[in-house]
C-alpha positions in Angstrom: 38.8 -81.4 35.9 35.9 -82.4 37.0 32.5 -79.8 37.4 29.8 -80.4 39.8 26.9 -78.1 39.5 24.8 -77.8 42.9 21.2 -76.4 42.0 19.8 -76.8 38.7 17.8 -73.6 38.6 17.7 -71.3 35.9 21.4 -70.5 35.9 22.4 -74.5 37.3 20.7 -76.2 34.1 22.3 -73.9 31.4 25.8 -74.2 33.1 25.0 -78.0 33.3 23.8 -78.1 29.6 27.2 -76.2 28.2 29.3 -78.8 29.9 27.5 -81.7 28.6 27.9 -79.7 24.9 31.5 -80.1 25.7 34.0 -77.3 27.2 37.4 -78.3 26.3 39.4 -79.7 29.5 36.3 -80.1 31.4 33.6 -82.6 32.1 30.6 -82.3 34.4 30.8 -85.1 36.8 27.8 -84.4 39.6 25.1 -82.2 40.3 23.3 -81.9 43.3 19.5 -81.1 43.8 16.6 -80.8 46.1 14.3 -82.9 44.5 16.3 -85.1 41.9 13.1 -86.9 40.9 11.4 -83.2 39.5 14.6 -83.6 36.9 14.9 -86.6 36.2 13.6 -86.6 32.7 16.1 -83.6 31.8 19.0 -85.3 33.4 17.9 -88.2 31.0 18.6 -85.9 27.7 22.2 -85.7 28.5 24.7 -87.1 27.0 27.1 -88.1 29.8 25.0 -88.7 32.8 26.3 -86.9 35.6 25.9 -88.6 39.4 23.4 -87.5 41.1 24.9 -86.7 44.5 23.5 -84.8 48.0 25.6 -81.4 48.6 28.2 -83.3 51.7 29.1 -85.7 48.5 30.0 -83.4 45.9 33.8 -82.6 47.1 34.9 -86.6 46.4 33.8 -85.7 42.8 34.8 -83.2 41.6 37.0 -80.4 41.5 35.5 -77.1 40.7 31.5 -76.6 41.9 29.2 -73.9 40.6 26.8 -72.8 43.1 23.6 -72.1 41.6 21.7 -72.8 44.8 19.5 -71.0 47.7 21.8 -68.8 49.7 21.4 -70.4 52.8 23.1 -73.4 51.4 26.3 -71.5 50.5 28.5 -72.8 53.0 27.6 -76.0 53.3 28.5 -76.3 49.3 31.7 -74.2 49.2 33.3 -75.4 52.4 34.1 -78.7 51.8 35.7 -77.6 48.6 37.7 -74.8 49.9 39.0 -77.1 52.8 40.4 -79.7 50.0 42.2 -77.0 48.0 39.5 -76.9 45.4 37.5 -74.1 43.5 34.2 -72.5 44.1 32.4 -70.4 41.9 29.6 -68.7 43.8 26.6 -67.0 42.5 25.2 -66.4 46.0 27.8 -63.5 46.6 25.6 -61.8 49.0 26.1 -64.7 51.4 30.2 -64.5 51.8 29.1 -61.6 53.7 27.5 -63.4 56.2 30.3 -66.2 55.9 33.9 -64.0 55.4 35.3 -66.9 57.1 34.9 -69.3 54.4 37.7 -66.8 52.4 40.4 -67.4 55.0 39.2 -71.3 54.7 40.0 -70.8 51.3 43.7 -69.2 51.8 44.4 -71.4 54.6 44.1 -74.8 52.3 45.2 -73.5 49.0 41.5 -73.7 47.4 39.8 -70.7 45.6 36.3 -68.9 46.2 35.0 -67.5 42.2 32.2 -64.7 42.2 31.8 -64.3 38.6 31.2 -61.1 36.1 27.6 -62.3 36.6 24.9 -59.5 35.3 27.3 -56.8 35.3 30.0 -55.3 33.0 33.1 -53.9 33.7 34.4 -55.4 36.7 37.5 -56.0 35.3 37.5 -52.2 35.3 37.0 -52.1 39.0 39.5 -54.5 40.2 42.4 -52.8 38.3 41.3 -49.3 39.7 41.3 -50.8 43.5 44.8 -51.5 42.7 45.3 -47.8 43.4 42.3 -45.9 45.3 39.0 -45.5 44.7 36.9 -42.7 46.3 33.5 -43.3 46.0 31.5 -46.4 43.8 27.7 -46.0 43.5 24.9 -48.1 42.0 21.8 -47.6 40.9 19.0 -51.0 40.1 15.8 -50.6 38.5 13.9 -54.0 38.3 10.6 -54.8 37.0 8.2 -55.8 40.2 8.6 -59.4 39.7 12.1 -59.3 40.3 11.5 -58.1 43.8 8.1 -59.3 44.8 8.9 -61.4 48.3 12.1 -59.9 49.2 12.3 -59.8 52.6 13.0 -56.2 53.0 10.1 -55.5 51.2 8.4 -57.9 53.3 9.6 -56.2 56.8 8.8 -52.9 55.7 5.2 -53.7 54.6 5.8 -52.1 51.1 3.1 -53.1 48.9 4.9 -53.6 45.6 2.3 -55.2 43.5 0.2 -51.6 43.5 3.2 -49.7 42.3 2.4 -47.6 39.4 5.3 -45.2 38.6 9.0 -45.9 39.8 9.6 -46.1 43.2 12.7 -45.6 45.4 12.8 -48.3 47.8 15.8 -48.7 49.4 19.2 -46.8 49.8 22.1 -47.7 51.4 25.1 -50.2 51.7 25.8 -53.1 49.2 26.3 -54.9 53.0 22.6 -53.6 53.9 21.1 -54.7 50.1 22.3 -57.9 50.4 20.6 -58.7 54.0 17.4 -57.0 52.2 17.3 -58.3 48.8 19.7 -61.7 49.0 17.7 -63.4 45.7 18.3 -60.2 44.1 21.5 -58.1 44.7 24.7 -61.0 44.3 25.6 -58.0 41.5 26.0 -55.4 44.2 28.2 -57.4 46.5 30.2 -58.4 43.6 30.9 -55.0 42.5 31.7 -54.1 46.2 34.0 -56.8 46.8 35.8 -55.9 43.5 36.3 -52.6 44.7 35.8 -50.4 48.0 33.8 -53.3 50.3 30.4 -53.4 50.9 30.5 -50.9 53.6 31.4 -48.0 51.6 29.7 -49.1 48.0 26.4 -47.0 48.1 23.4 -48.4 46.6 19.6 -47.1 45.2 16.8 -49.8 44.5 14.3 -48.9 42.8 11.1 -50.8 41.7 10.1 -49.6 38.0 6.9 -50.6 36.3 8.2 -49.4 33.2 11.2 -51.5 32.6 11.0 -54.9 31.6 15.1 -55.6 32.1 16.8 -55.7 35.5 18.8 -52.2 34.4 22.4 -51.7 36.6 24.2 -48.1 36.2 27.6 -47.7 38.0 29.6 -44.5 38.2 33.4 -44.9 40.0 35.4 -42.4 40.4 39.5 -43.4 41.3 43.1 -41.7 41.1 43.6 -43.7 38.1 39.9 -43.3 36.3 36.3 -41.6 36.3 33.7 -44.1 34.9 30.7 -45.1 34.2 29.0 -48.6 33.2 25.7 -49.3 32.3 23.6 -52.4 31.8 19.9 -54.1 31.2 20.1 -57.4 31.5 16.8 -59.7 29.9 15.4 -61.9 33.0 16.1 -65.6 32.5 13.3 -68.0 33.7 13.5 -66.7 37.3 12.9 -63.2 37.4 15.4 -62.5 39.6 18.2 -63.4 37.6 19.6 -62.1 34.5 20.4 -64.3 31.5 24.0 -63.1 31.1 24.4 -64.6 34.6 24.3 -67.5 33.3 27.2 -67.4 30.5 29.1 -65.8 32.7 29.6 -68.8 34.3 30.4 -70.8 31.3 32.6 -67.8 29.6 34.6 -68.3 32.8 34.4 -72.1 32.7 35.8 -72.2 28.7 39.0 -69.7 30.1 39.6 -72.3 31.8 41.9 -74.3 29.1 41.6 -71.4 26.6 44.4 -70.9 24.2 43.8 -67.4 24.2 42.4 -65.5 27.8 40.7 -62.1 27.0 40.5 -60.3 30.5 41.6 -60.4 33.7 
């Protein structure tokens, strides 16, 4: 299976490197990046050179695309793949809430949109509980200051985040509202909501916390099959808005495609 990677930031480069090093049954066939010249040296170090293509050409060169680009490009990357009955792995999960018609497009054409586990443990448990009835899902996120700086919600509400000296709750609301206010930060909350009771029922708190160095997520779920809580502290990648485990989650998903033993749904 041919895999394309759209975006070569902290996640895309790690996924591309893993594919280049070898994942059974998969090959890195193409990449797309806004500034190819910036990545020319890095691309030259790959064992097998993928084609460097514009976004609109990726669907002709691959069976799966890994979307690791700015959220505003999500639709242009995903739509051609699912319309052709192919698979799109979406990291900008928050953008899906503004383009929910892509799900119907995938359904109509036999394509598939995959939202990987990313920075959140326990999505298998939430997905299983959702087969029954979930009463509530609540998530509390704590992030270092740099991980939240520049978010639209911060700017629009004139929050002087750099002057925060102790933990401060800066947001409380739904996952849908969080996705709009923090599009580069809270894809994890959207993934949780899509696995469970939806973005309008999933409740979220966001704390700017100068005392932490990791992205901390704590989730509590009440359902008719189980009551459970989860906590994870993710080490940030080169991009302070993204945890290192996010790229590893995508690589784990790709390895499952041809694995003789597959653990988890």
